[in-house]
C-alpha positions as a Markdown table, in Angstrom:
| # | Residue | x | y | z |
|---|---|---|---|---|
| 1 | Met | 22.5 | 8.3 | -26.7 |
| 2 | Thr | 21.8 | 6.0 | -23.8 |
| 3 | Thr | 19.6 | 7.0 | -20.9 |
| 4 | Thr | 22.6 | 7.3 | -18.6 |
| 5 | Glu | 24.2 | 9.8 | -21.0 |
| 6 | Gln | 21.1 | 11.9 | -21.2 |
| 7 | Gln | 20.8 | 14.8 | -18.8 |
| 8 | Leu | 18.3 | 14.1 | -16.1 |
| 9 | Lys | 15.8 | 16.8 | -15.2 |
| 10 | Lys | 14.2 | 17.3 | -11.8 |
| 11 | Ala | 10.4 | 17.7 | -11.6 |
| 12 | Leu | 8.0 | 18.4 | -8.8 |
| 13 | Trp | 4.7 | 16.6 | -8.5 |
| 14 | Ile | 2.2 | 17.9 | -5.9 |
| 15 | Pro | -1.2 | 16.2 | -5.7 |
| 16 | Gly | -4.2 | 18.4 | -6.2 |
| 17 | Trp | -6.3 | 15.3 | -5.4 |
| 18 | Tyr | -9.9 | 14.8 | -6.7 |
| 19 | Glu | -8.6 | 12.9 | -9.8 |
| 20 | Leu | -6.9 | 16.1 | -11.0 |
| 21 | Asp | -3.4 | 14.7 | -11.2 |
| 22 | Gln | -1.4 | 12.7 | -13.8 |
| 23 | Pro | -0.5 | 9.2 | -12.9 |
| 24 | Leu | 3.2 | 8.4 | -12.7 |
| 25 | Phe | 5.2 | 5.2 | -13.1 |
| 26 | Val | 8.9 | 4.5 | -13.4 |
| 27 | Gly | 9.7 | 3.7 | -17.0 |
| 28 | Ala | 6.8 | 5.6 | -18.5 |
| 29 | His | 7.7 | 7.4 | -21.8 |
| 30 | Glu | 4.8 | 9.6 | -22.7 |
| 31 | Arg | 3.4 | 13.1 | -22.8 |
| 32 | Phe | 3.2 | 14.9 | -19.5 |
| 33 | Trp | 1.7 | 18.3 | -18.7 |
| 34 | Phe | 3.8 | 20.8 | -16.9 |
| 35 | Tyr | 3.3 | 24.4 | -15.8 |
| 36 | Gln | 4.6 | 27.0 | -18.1 |
| 37 | Asn | 4.8 | 29.3 | -15.1 |
| 38 | Pro | 4.5 | 27.4 | -11.8 |
| 39 | Pro | 2.5 | 29.1 | -9.0 |
| 40 | Ala | 4.9 | 31.2 | -6.9 |
| 41 | Asp | 3.5 | 29.7 | -3.6 |
| 42 | Leu | 4.7 | 26.2 | -4.3 |
| 43 | Pro | 7.5 | 25.1 | -1.9 |
| 44 | Asn | 11.1 | 25.3 | -3.3 |
| 45 | Val | 9.7 | 25.6 | -6.8 |
| 46 | Glu | 12.9 | 27.3 | -7.9 |
| 47 | Ser | 15.0 | 24.2 | -7.3 |
| 48 | Tyr | 13.1 | 22.2 | -10.0 |
| 49 | Asp | 13.4 | 22.2 | -13.8 |
| 50 | Tyr | 9.7 | 21.4 | -14.2 |
| 51 | Val | 6.5 | 21.2 | -12.1 |
| 52 | Phe | 3.8 | 18.8 | -13.1 |
| 53 | Phe | 0.5 | 20.6 | -14.0 |
| 54 | Asn | -2.8 | 19.6 | -12.4 |
| 55 | Gln | -6.2 | 20.7 | -13.2 |
| 56 | Leu | -6.5 | 23.1 | -10.3 |
| 57 | Ser | -5.0 | 25.8 | -12.6 |
| 58 | Ala | -6.0 | 27.2 | -16.0 |
| 59 | Ala | -5.0 | 25.1 | -19.0 |
| 60 | Ala | -3.5 | 28.2 | -20.6 |
| 61 | Asn | -0.6 | 27.9 | -18.1 |
| 62 | Cys | 0.5 | 24.5 | -19.2 |
| 63 | Gln | 2.8 | 22.9 | -21.7 |
| 64 | Val | 3.1 | 19.4 | -22.9 |
| 65 | Arg | 6.4 | 17.6 | -23.3 |
| 66 | Thr | 7.4 | 14.0 | -23.8 |
| 67 | Ala | 9.8 | 12.5 | -21.2 |
| 68 | Thr | 10.7 | 9.2 | -19.6 |
| 69 | Ile | 10.3 | 8.8 | -15.8 |
| 70 | Met | 13.5 | 7.5 | -14.4 |
| 71 | Ser | 12.6 | 7.6 | -10.7 |
| 72 | Ile | 10.0 | 8.8 | -8.2 |
| 73 | Glu | 11.0 | 9.8 | -4.7 |
| 74 | His | 8.9 | 10.7 | -1.6 |
| 75 | Ala | 10.5 | 12.2 | 1.5 |
| 76 | Val | 8.9 | 9.7 | 3.8 |
| 77 | Leu | 8.1 | 6.7 | 1.6 |
| 78 | Gly | 11.4 | 6.7 | -0.3 |
| 79 | Ala | 11.6 | 5.4 | -3.8 |
| 80 | Leu | 8.2 | 4.7 | -5.5 |
| 81 | Arg | 7.4 | 2.5 | -8.5 |
| 82 | Gln | 4.1 | 4.2 | -9.3 |
| 83 | Ile | 1.4 | 6.6 | -8.2 |
| 84 | Glu | -2.1 | 5.7 | -9.5 |
| 85 | Thr | -4.5 | 8.7 | -9.6 |
| 86 | Asp | -7.6 | 7.1 | -11.2 |
| 87 | Gly | -10.6 | 7.3 | -9.0 |
| 88 | Leu | -11.1 | 9.1 | -5.7 |
| 89 | Asp | -8.4 | 7.2 | -3.9 |
| 90 | Tyr | -4.7 | 7.4 | -5.0 |
| 91 | Ile | -2.4 | 4.4 | -4.6 |
| 92 | Phe | 1.3 | 5.0 | -3.9 |
| 93 | His | 3.5 | 2.0 | -4.7 |
| 94 | Pro | 6.8 | 2.0 | -2.7 |
| 95 | Glu | 9.6 | 0.0 | -4.3 |
| 96 | Asn | 10.0 | -1.8 | -1.0 |
| 97 | Gly | 6.7 | -2.2 | 0.7 |
| 98 | Glu | 3.0 | -2.6 | 0.4 |
| 99 | Pro | 1.0 | -0.1 | -1.7 |
| 100 | Leu | -0.7 | 2.7 | 0.3 |
| 101 | Thr | -4.2 | 3.7 | -0.5 |
| 102 | Val | -4.7 | 7.4 | 0.1 |
| 103 | Asn | -8.0 | 9.3 | 0.2 |
| 104 | Ala | -8.2 | 11.9 | -2.6 |
| 105 | Glu | -11.7 | 13.3 | -2.0 |
| 106 | Glu | -13.3 | 13.5 | 1.4 |
| 107 | Glu | -10.1 | 13.7 | 3.5 |
| 108 | Pro | -7.3 | 14.2 | 0.9 |
| 109 | Gly | -4.0 | 12.8 | 2.0 |
| 110 | Lys | -5.4 | 10.4 | 4.7 |
| 111 | Ile | -4.1 | 6.9 | 4.4 |
| 112 | Phe | -6.6 | 4.1 | 4.6 |
| 113 | Gly | -5.5 | 1.5 | 7.2 |
| 114 | Glu | -2.0 | 1.4 | 8.7 |
| 115 | Gly | 0.7 | 3.8 | 7.4 |
| 116 | Pro | 3.1 | 6.6 | 8.4 |
| 117 | Glu | 1.9 | 10.1 | 9.2 |
| 118 | Ile | 2.5 | 12.1 | 6.1 |
| 119 | Ala | 1.7 | 15.8 | 5.8 |
| 120 | Asp | 3.4 | 16.5 | 2.5 |
| 121 | Trp | 2.6 | 14.1 | -0.4 |
| 122 | Ser | 4.8 | 15.9 | -3.0 |
| 123 | Val | 7.3 | 13.8 | -4.9 |
| 124 | Thr | 10.5 | 14.5 | -6.8 |
| 125 | Val | 10.5 | 12.9 | -10.3 |
| 126 | Met | 13.6 | 12.5 | -12.3 |
| 127 | Leu | 13.0 | 12.7 | -16.0 |
| 128 | Ala | 15.2 | 11.8 | -19.1 |
| 129 | Gly | 14.8 | 12.8 | -22.7 |
| 130 | Val | 12.5 | 15.8 | -22.0 |
| 131 | Ser | 11.4 | 17.2 | -25.3 |
| 132 | Glu | 10.7 | 20.8 | -26.3 |
| 133 | Pro | 7.0 | 21.7 | -25.8 |
| 134 | Val | 4.7 | 19.7 | -28.1 |
| 135 | Val | 2.5 | 21.9 | -30.2 |
| 136 | Asp | -0.1 | 19.3 | -31.1 |
| 137 | Thr | -1.7 | 18.2 | -27.8 |
| 138 | Thr | -4.1 | 15.7 | -29.3 |
């Protein structure tokens, strides 16, 4: 089955900052951690098939699945190629434009240098080939 024939699933990624988040890049096919039961206070959580897990929550509330990232979309930045989450600054890579370095520790969400004013850093991630939960998480 080709990727275009696979059913795409919609996932929500909300940064917890402080190196607590999974990095994302278009084309990645790997294991991702999702909430089993997403926190009820997340915005519009009911409109997503999955919500990416971050380490602000207890690990008992997570499940691991393999999937391929088909697209990453931010409400202000538009389509993204990648979000780097290693270190105490995250780097958002728009498809059309320069990467934005965003503080993830002292002033989470603050852009270093020039950039748009962004209050909500959540992104919508379209996934293909999402597996059933993986039992072996090693």
